[in-house]
HTML snippet that shows the backbone in 3Dmol.js (N, CA, C, O; Angstrom):
<script src="https://3Dmol.org/build/3Dmol-min.js"></script>
<div id="view" style="width:600px;height:400px;position:relative"></div>
<script>
const pdb = `
ATOM      1  N   UNK A   1      -4.530 -18.266  16.962  1.00  0.00           N
ATOM      2  CA  UNK A   1      -3.124 -17.988  16.845  1.00  0.00           C
ATOM      3  C   UNK A   1      -2.870 -17.293  15.507  1.00  0.00           C
ATOM      4  O   UNK A   1      -3.435 -17.678  14.484  1.00  0.00           O
ATOM      5  N   UNK A   2      -2.039 -16.293  15.524  1.00  0.00           N
ATOM      6  CA  UNK A   2      -1.672 -15.565  14.318  1.00  0.00           C
ATOM      7  C   UNK A   2      -0.286 -16.011  13.883  1.00  0.00           C
ATOM      8  O   UNK A   2       0.671 -15.952  14.655  1.00  0.00           O
ATOM      9  N   UNK A   3      -0.191 -16.457  12.639  1.00  0.00           N
ATOM     10  CA  UNK A   3       1.079 -16.929  12.093  1.00  0.00           C
ATOM     11  C   UNK A   3       1.797 -15.755  11.435  1.00  0.00           C
ATOM     12  O   UNK A   3       1.345 -15.257  10.404  1.00  0.00           O
ATOM     13  N   UNK A   4       2.898 -15.313  12.009  1.00  0.00           N
ATOM     14  CA  UNK A   4       3.646 -14.171  11.496  1.00  0.00           C
ATOM     15  C   UNK A   4       4.952 -14.578  10.810  1.00  0.00           C
ATOM     16  O   UNK A   4       5.837 -13.743  10.617  1.00  0.00           O
ATOM     17  N   UNK A   5       5.075 -15.841  10.448  1.00  0.00           N
ATOM     18  CA  UNK A   5       6.325 -16.294   9.832  1.00  0.00           C
ATOM     19  C   UNK A   5       6.600 -15.589   8.514  1.00  0.00           C
ATOM     20  O   UNK A   5       7.724 -15.155   8.266  1.00  0.00           O
ATOM     21  N   UNK A   6       5.599 -15.473   7.678  1.00  0.00           N
ATOM     22  CA  UNK A   6       5.838 -14.931   6.351  1.00  0.00           C
ATOM     23  C   UNK A   6       4.513 -14.588   5.693  1.00  0.00           C
ATOM     24  O   UNK A   6       3.482 -15.184   6.004  1.00  0.00           O
ATOM     25  N   UNK A   7       4.549 -13.620   4.780  1.00  0.00           N
ATOM     26  CA  UNK A   7       3.326 -13.306   4.049  1.00  0.00           C
ATOM     27  C   UNK A   7       2.995 -14.379   3.016  1.00  0.00           C
ATOM     28  O   UNK A   7       1.928 -14.340   2.403  1.00  0.00           O
ATOM     29  N   UNK A   8       3.897 -15.332   2.820  1.00  0.00           N
ATOM     30  CA  UNK A   8       3.620 -16.395   1.854  1.00  0.00           C
ATOM     31  C   UNK A   8       2.759 -17.503   2.443  1.00  0.00           C
ATOM     32  O   UNK A   8       2.240 -18.334   1.698  1.00  0.00           O
ATOM     33  N   UNK A   9       2.596 -17.534   3.761  1.00  0.00           N
ATOM     34  CA  UNK A   9       1.750 -18.559   4.373  1.00  0.00           C
ATOM     35  C   UNK A   9       0.382 -18.015   4.756  1.00  0.00           C
ATOM     36  O   UNK A   9      -0.473 -18.768   5.221  1.00  0.00           O
ATOM     37  N   UNK A  10       0.166 -16.740   4.570  1.00  0.00           N
ATOM     38  CA  UNK A  10      -1.139 -16.156   4.869  1.00  0.00           C
ATOM     39  C   UNK A  10      -1.911 -15.949   3.576  1.00  0.00           C
ATOM     40  O   UNK A  10      -1.328 -15.823   2.499  1.00  0.00           O
ATOM     41  N   UNK A  11      -3.217 -15.917   3.698  1.00  0.00           N
ATOM     42  CA  UNK A  11      -4.067 -15.697   2.539  1.00  0.00           C
ATOM     43  C   UNK A  11      -4.915 -14.460   2.799  1.00  0.00           C
ATOM     44  O   UNK A  11      -5.452 -14.300   3.895  1.00  0.00           O
ATOM     45  N   UNK A  12      -5.044 -13.578   1.803  1.00  0.00           N
ATOM     46  CA  UNK A  12      -5.846 -12.375   1.996  1.00  0.00           C
ATOM     47  C   UNK A  12      -7.323 -12.719   2.144  1.00  0.00           C
ATOM     48  O   UNK A  12      -7.837 -13.615   1.475  1.00  0.00           O
ATOM     49  N   UNK A  13      -7.999 -11.985   3.039  1.00  0.00           N
ATOM     50  CA  UNK A  13      -9.437 -12.185   3.170  1.00  0.00           C
ATOM     51  C   UNK A  13     -10.156 -11.314   2.135  1.00  0.00           C
ATOM     52  O   UNK A  13      -9.516 -10.593   1.370  1.00  0.00           O
ATOM     53  N   UNK A  14     -11.469 -11.386   2.119  1.00  0.00           N
ATOM     54  CA  UNK A  14     -12.241 -10.657   1.112  1.00  0.00           C
ATOM     55  C   UNK A  14     -12.018  -9.152   1.184  1.00  0.00           C
ATOM     56  O   UNK A  14     -11.950  -8.486   0.151  1.00  0.00           O
ATOM     57  N   UNK A  15     -11.902  -8.610   2.397  1.00  0.00           N
ATOM     58  CA  UNK A  15     -11.690  -7.164   2.546  1.00  0.00           C
ATOM     59  C   UNK A  15     -10.338  -6.746   1.969  1.00  0.00           C
ATOM     60  O   UNK A  15     -10.226  -5.689   1.348  1.00  0.00           O
ATOM     61  N   UNK A  16      -9.324  -7.567   2.173  1.00  0.00           N
ATOM     62  CA  UNK A  16      -8.000  -7.255   1.623  1.00  0.00           C
ATOM     63  C   UNK A  16      -8.016  -7.322   0.098  1.00  0.00           C
ATOM     64  O   UNK A  16      -7.414  -6.481  -0.569  1.00  0.00           O
ATOM     65  N   UNK A  17      -8.696  -8.311  -0.445  1.00  0.00           N
ATOM     66  CA  UNK A  17      -8.809  -8.421  -1.902  1.00  0.00           C
ATOM     67  C   UNK A  17      -9.567  -7.225  -2.477  1.00  0.00           C
ATOM     68  O   UNK A  17      -9.190  -6.686  -3.518  1.00  0.00           O
ATOM     69  N   UNK A  18     -10.628  -6.819  -1.798  1.00  0.00           N
ATOM     70  CA  UNK A  18     -11.408  -5.666  -2.245  1.00  0.00           C
ATOM     71  C   UNK A  18     -10.564  -4.396  -2.218  1.00  0.00           C
ATOM     72  O   UNK A  18     -10.613  -3.597  -3.153  1.00  0.00           O
ATOM     73  N   UNK A  19      -9.794  -4.209  -1.157  1.00  0.00           N
ATOM     74  CA  UNK A  19      -8.945  -3.022  -1.051  1.00  0.00           C
ATOM     75  C   UNK A  19      -7.909  -2.993  -2.168  1.00  0.00           C
ATOM     76  O   UNK A  19      -7.654  -1.937  -2.747  1.00  0.00           O
ATOM     77  N   UNK A  20      -7.319  -4.125  -2.473  1.00  0.00           N
ATOM     78  CA  UNK A  20      -6.333  -4.187  -3.554  1.00  0.00           C
ATOM     79  C   UNK A  20      -6.995  -3.936  -4.904  1.00  0.00           C
ATOM     80  O   UNK A  20      -6.442  -3.246  -5.761  1.00  0.00           O
ATOM     81  N   UNK A  21      -8.179  -4.502  -5.079  1.00  0.00           N
ATOM     82  CA  UNK A  21      -8.886  -4.330  -6.350  1.00  0.00           C
ATOM     83  C   UNK A  21      -9.272  -2.876  -6.589  1.00  0.00           C
ATOM     84  O   UNK A  21      -9.203  -2.387  -7.716  1.00  0.00           O
ATOM     85  N   UNK A  22      -9.678  -2.188  -5.525  1.00  0.00           N
ATOM     86  CA  UNK A  22     -10.198  -0.828  -5.655  1.00  0.00           C
ATOM     87  C   UNK A  22      -9.138   0.260  -5.497  1.00  0.00           C
ATOM     88  O   UNK A  22      -9.445   1.444  -5.638  1.00  0.00           O
ATOM     89  N   UNK A  23      -7.910  -0.122  -5.210  1.00  0.00           N
ATOM     90  CA  UNK A  23      -6.853   0.866  -4.968  1.00  0.00           C
ATOM     91  C   UNK A  23      -6.539   1.659  -6.233  1.00  0.00           C
ATOM     92  O   UNK A  23      -6.505   1.117  -7.337  1.00  0.00           O
ATOM     93  N   UNK A  24      -6.310   2.955  -6.042  1.00  0.00           N
ATOM     94  CA  UNK A  24      -5.838   3.778  -7.151  1.00  0.00           C
ATOM     95  C   UNK A  24      -4.361   3.470  -7.361  1.00  0.00           C
ATOM     96  O   UNK A  24      -3.581   3.464  -6.409  1.00  0.00           O
ATOM     97  N   UNK A  25      -3.990   3.221  -8.579  1.00  0.00           N
ATOM     98  CA  UNK A  25      -2.594   2.903  -8.870  1.00  0.00           C
ATOM     99  C   UNK A  25      -2.100   3.744 -10.034  1.00  0.00           C
ATOM    100  O   UNK A  25      -2.882   4.254 -10.836  1.00  0.00           O
ATOM    101  N   UNK A  26      -0.809   3.874 -10.105  1.00  0.00           N
ATOM    102  CA  UNK A  26      -0.166   4.600 -11.188  1.00  0.00           C
ATOM    103  C   UNK A  26       1.313   4.294 -11.157  1.00  0.00           C
ATOM    104  O   UNK A  26       1.784   3.549 -10.298  1.00  0.00           O
ATOM    105  N   UNK A  27       2.034   4.858 -12.077  1.00  0.00           N
ATOM    106  CA  UNK A  27       3.471   4.628 -12.178  1.00  0.00           C
ATOM    107  C   UNK A  27       4.195   5.610 -11.269  1.00  0.00           C
ATOM    108  O   UNK A  27       4.185   6.818 -11.510  1.00  0.00           O
ATOM    109  N   UNK A  28       4.827   5.080 -10.215  1.00  0.00           N
ATOM    110  CA  UNK A  28       5.504   5.962  -9.264  1.00  0.00           C
ATOM    111  C   UNK A  28       6.724   6.632  -9.874  1.00  0.00           C
ATOM    112  O   UNK A  28       7.107   7.716  -9.435  1.00  0.00           O
ATOM    113  N   UNK A  29       7.340   6.019 -10.870  1.00  0.00           N
ATOM    114  CA  UNK A  29       8.517   6.613 -11.508  1.00  0.00           C
ATOM    115  C   UNK A  29       8.148   7.928 -12.190  1.00  0.00           C
ATOM    116  O   UNK A  29       8.941   8.869 -12.208  1.00  0.00           O
ATOM    117  N   UNK A  30       6.950   7.985 -12.745  1.00  0.00           N
ATOM    118  CA  UNK A  30       6.484   9.187 -13.432  1.00  0.00           C
ATOM    119  C   UNK A  30       5.621  10.076 -12.534  1.00  0.00           C
ATOM    120  O   UNK A  30       5.001  11.027 -13.011  1.00  0.00           O
ATOM    121  N   UNK A  31       5.581   9.766 -11.236  1.00  0.00           N
ATOM    122  CA  UNK A  31       4.820  10.577 -10.293  1.00  0.00           C
ATOM    123  C   UNK A  31       3.320  10.429 -10.444  1.00  0.00           C
ATOM    124  O   UNK A  31       2.573  11.352 -10.120  1.00  0.00           O
ATOM    125  N   UNK A  32       2.862   9.275 -10.933  1.00  0.00           N
ATOM    126  CA  UNK A  32       1.451   9.067 -11.214  1.00  0.00           C
ATOM    127  C   UNK A  32       0.746   8.154 -10.216  1.00  0.00           C
ATOM    128  O   UNK A  32      -0.425   7.829 -10.413  1.00  0.00           O
ATOM    129  N   UNK A  33       1.422   7.736  -9.158  1.00  0.00           N
ATOM    130  CA  UNK A  33       0.796   6.859  -8.171  1.00  0.00           C
ATOM    131  C   UNK A  33       0.339   7.712  -6.996  1.00  0.00           C
ATOM    132  O   UNK A  33       1.174   8.219  -6.246  1.00  0.00           O
ATOM    133  N   UNK A  34      -0.977   7.883  -6.817  1.00  0.00           N
ATOM    134  CA  UNK A  34      -1.468   8.775  -5.775  1.00  0.00           C
ATOM    135  C   UNK A  34      -1.092   8.329  -4.364  1.00  0.00           C
ATOM    136  O   UNK A  34      -0.906   9.168  -3.483  1.00  0.00           O
ATOM    137  N   UNK A  35      -0.980   7.037  -4.141  1.00  0.00           N
ATOM    138  CA  UNK A  35      -0.612   6.552  -2.813  1.00  0.00           C
ATOM    139  C   UNK A  35       0.831   6.904  -2.491  1.00  0.00           C
ATOM    140  O   UNK A  35       1.126   7.363  -1.388  1.00  0.00           O
ATOM    141  N   UNK A  36       1.725   6.696  -3.439  1.00  0.00           N
ATOM    142  CA  UNK A  36       3.133   7.047  -3.247  1.00  0.00           C
ATOM    143  C   UNK A  36       3.276   8.555  -3.078  1.00  0.00           C
ATOM    144  O   UNK A  36       4.026   9.018  -2.218  1.00  0.00           O
ATOM    145  N   UNK A  37       2.563   9.314  -3.892  1.00  0.00           N
ATOM    146  CA  UNK A  37       2.640  10.775  -3.791  1.00  0.00           C
ATOM    147  C   UNK A  37       2.185  11.258  -2.419  1.00  0.00           C
ATOM    148  O   UNK A  37       2.818  12.131  -1.825  1.00  0.00           O
ATOM    149  N   UNK A  38       1.086  10.693  -1.912  1.00  0.00           N
ATOM    150  CA  UNK A  38       0.597  11.089  -0.588  1.00  0.00           C
ATOM    151  C   UNK A  38       1.605  10.727   0.496  1.00  0.00           C
ATOM    152  O   UNK A  38       1.856  11.524   1.400  1.00  0.00           O
ATOM    153  N   UNK A  39       2.179   9.539   0.413  1.00  0.00           N
ATOM    154  CA  UNK A  39       3.184   9.124   1.393  1.00  0.00           C
ATOM    155  C   UNK A  39       4.383  10.058   1.372  1.00  0.00           C
ATOM    156  O   UNK A  39       4.869  10.465   2.428  1.00  0.00           O
ATOM    157  N   UNK A  40       4.863  10.402   0.189  1.00  0.00           N
ATOM    158  CA  UNK A  40       6.014  11.293   0.083  1.00  0.00           C
ATOM    159  C   UNK A  40       5.701  12.668   0.666  1.00  0.00           C
ATOM    160  O   UNK A  40       6.551  13.267   1.325  1.00  0.00           O
ATOM    161  N   UNK A  41       4.498  13.169   0.432  1.00  0.00           N
ATOM    162  CA  UNK A  41       4.109  14.467   0.986  1.00  0.00           C
ATOM    163  C   UNK A  41       4.036  14.410   2.508  1.00  0.00           C
ATOM    164  O   UNK A  41       4.485  15.334   3.186  1.00  0.00           O
ATOM    165  N   UNK A  42       3.473  13.333   3.045  1.00  0.00           N
ATOM    166  CA  UNK A  42       3.361  13.201   4.501  1.00  0.00           C
ATOM    167  C   UNK A  42       4.737  13.108   5.152  1.00  0.00           C
ATOM    168  O   UNK A  42       4.976  13.727   6.189  1.00  0.00           O
ATOM    169  N   UNK A  43       5.638  12.340   4.551  1.00  0.00           N
ATOM    170  CA  UNK A  43       6.989  12.205   5.098  1.00  0.00           C
ATOM    171  C   UNK A  43       7.722  13.540   5.024  1.00  0.00           C
ATOM    172  O   UNK A  43       8.433  13.911   5.958  1.00  0.00           O
ATOM    173  N   UNK A  44       7.552  14.259   3.921  1.00  0.00           N
ATOM    174  CA  UNK A  44       8.194  15.571   3.786  1.00  0.00           C
ATOM    175  C   UNK A  44       7.678  16.529   4.848  1.00  0.00           C
ATOM    176  O   UNK A  44       8.452  17.309   5.403  1.00  0.00           O
ATOM    177  N   UNK A  45       6.374  16.484   5.142  1.00  0.00           N
ATOM    178  CA  UNK A  45       5.811  17.345   6.185  1.00  0.00           C
ATOM    179  C   UNK A  45       6.392  17.008   7.556  1.00  0.00           C
ATOM    180  O   UNK A  45       6.688  17.900   8.350  1.00  0.00           O
ATOM    181  N   UNK A  46       6.551  15.715   7.825  1.00  0.00           N
ATOM    182  CA  UNK A  46       7.059  15.282   9.127  1.00  0.00           C
ATOM    183  C   UNK A  46       8.547  15.594   9.272  1.00  0.00           C
ATOM    184  O   UNK A  46       8.990  16.072  10.316  1.00  0.00           O
ATOM    185  N   UNK A  47       9.305  15.323   8.228  1.00  0.00           N
ATOM    186  CA  UNK A  47      10.760  15.459   8.316  1.00  0.00           C
ATOM    187  C   UNK A  47      11.291  16.807   7.838  1.00  0.00           C
ATOM    188  O   UNK A  47      12.431  17.175   8.121  1.00  0.00           O
ATOM    189  N   UNK A  48      10.456  17.529   7.118  1.00  0.00           N
ATOM    190  CA  UNK A  48      10.852  18.855   6.663  1.00  0.00           C
ATOM    191  C   UNK A  48      11.620  18.891   5.408  1.00  0.00           C
ATOM    192  O   UNK A  48      11.998  19.968   4.947  1.00  0.00           O
TER     193      UNK A  48
END
`;
const viewer = $3Dmol.createViewer("view");
viewer.addModel(pdb, "pdb");
viewer.setStyle({}, {cartoon: {color: "spectrum"}});
viewer.zoomTo();
viewer.render();
</script>
């Protein structure tokens, strides 16, 4: 059974911890977060 009540009752597995640890991060306010930048570019392409 999968508990979908809240993210506060679930615990990340090793793969999730690894992904968070290895993620590229930056300050989105200054345009330095590559994940946010990629998302914004993809949305702009889709929506024009």
